[in-house]
C-alpha angles and dihedrals in degrees: 000000000000123000109247131199132276131237097243095132117079094022114116117245132213140155122248125241098216141127121242121232129189133208137168088355094304124115099231129216104252116253119238119256118280091241128069128232114252114256094245090055097049115119095244095131089055096058115111120206137164119277111283096032131101138192132217138169109263095181138351127191096055103130114212092358109191130146121031138208136168126225125217091259092051095263109152111215121200128197127205139206108200101021092061089220141115118213135198120208111205135171118234126171091349094307133098120238129196114217126185108226100174133018136173095045125143104250098320092192101140122070135168131179120215132158095344097312131106117219116208124195116206124177093277110014144037111226130190126215106200124214087359099165091059093052109039093132095050104025118202125248105267123249114230107234098174133004105175102095113123118260099228112128095209106098087349095140103105132209122208139184138169115235132215086260086065090243124132116236126201132179119222111195131216110271092232147030091260128351141116096278118231117241113289096035138096090032147103117241130200128199145167114270090257092055095256127122098039116189137163115244101175134024135184090049110141099196127336117186097170140039144155142179128254108249089214100057108359094243119150124254123185146174118234127195117229126229122272134234101045091107137278097292104043144103112015125217112247143227104216133194122206095211111200092240099027136100115292098205115084098195108257123172095007103051136018132201089008104286104029110105117212114249094233106024101030100071113120091011129122108216090201088070090072133073107273124224121264088219140351116242102195134281111295089348090146092224106198132158123029138177138180110238106243096161130106102221101080121071118282094258089070096055109118091002120133120242113205129191115216111197094197132244120291098190105036120107093224114037131208139156115051081144145097120259129188125220125199120214118227097217091245101080095277140082121264097193146338130220138186114257112164118023141135095101100116121068133161094358090305134105116241091189139344119224115217110170139005127212130194106217125210093258089056097251120127125236120205121195119214114195096184091066101025093241145122119217125204121217119197137173125233117250 
């Protein structure tokens, strides 16, 4: 599968005003503030969308809002990284309310809803909250589904999803910026919903914090964050496709963005031996959540396209992204093109917001979480 270009051109650039933290030898992407931006100060008017779309505030007051999932009754669940909480956004008497349904958890970033239960991935465990939509005011004690995730904080914020095969998928990032990862790291695991039958389905994955399944064939697509400290303009983040009959190793730590050897670990390696990216997403773009659009509200051109949230770089001298882009599959397992979708969140070398995840609701609208402001936006199309 050939490596194709990114959409760097045309995307507005800015520098982040953030503090740099370090842990376990890795310069970490800074966490958002613990407080949320008041609704009347959110950058709604700055959001740029294609003609025919509009943005509104779906919910404010959701500190560190990250991964999104929707319940059968329409409850929107929100995971966090630095806040240690899981929220539920519900509508009552025509107004939306934000409820905290779990607190004190270790980086509960990943969430997935299935058969009435909410699955939550912490750094070391996957928990299940049964019949959660009926018990939002008095959440049940969670059931531990799986407790064999490594306890390294570097890239320890997990992402999870439940596939069409009724299996639970979880990403386990590398415990470093660049290293030869120990066994059990830099991979995507799959297991039964009760935590049994664990297997590795992809290796050489530095850090994925977003994946989804192709509605046509059920195959796995995922974003992957490239390594740091090789300069401002390399390597690119990746959109990867785990093709049913393709390579299962995606190159880390030997090769980046497909054909770029690592200066330390790439010696003597042929990058063509590894699975190649479906598309490049920009250098240090921090591509995170992604979803196939399976709704009917948006124009026909978006049906089956992939919406991708790019959080924006934290250590690049000239920043960009902090946006949502849309990739259009070519029908042959690759990507035909990519376009900007939601922008406007960088200005005067500062981030105005930082998208983390996207979610296609049952009504066909698109939700976008913003952990910098602690908010969720709703994007809808005109009839």
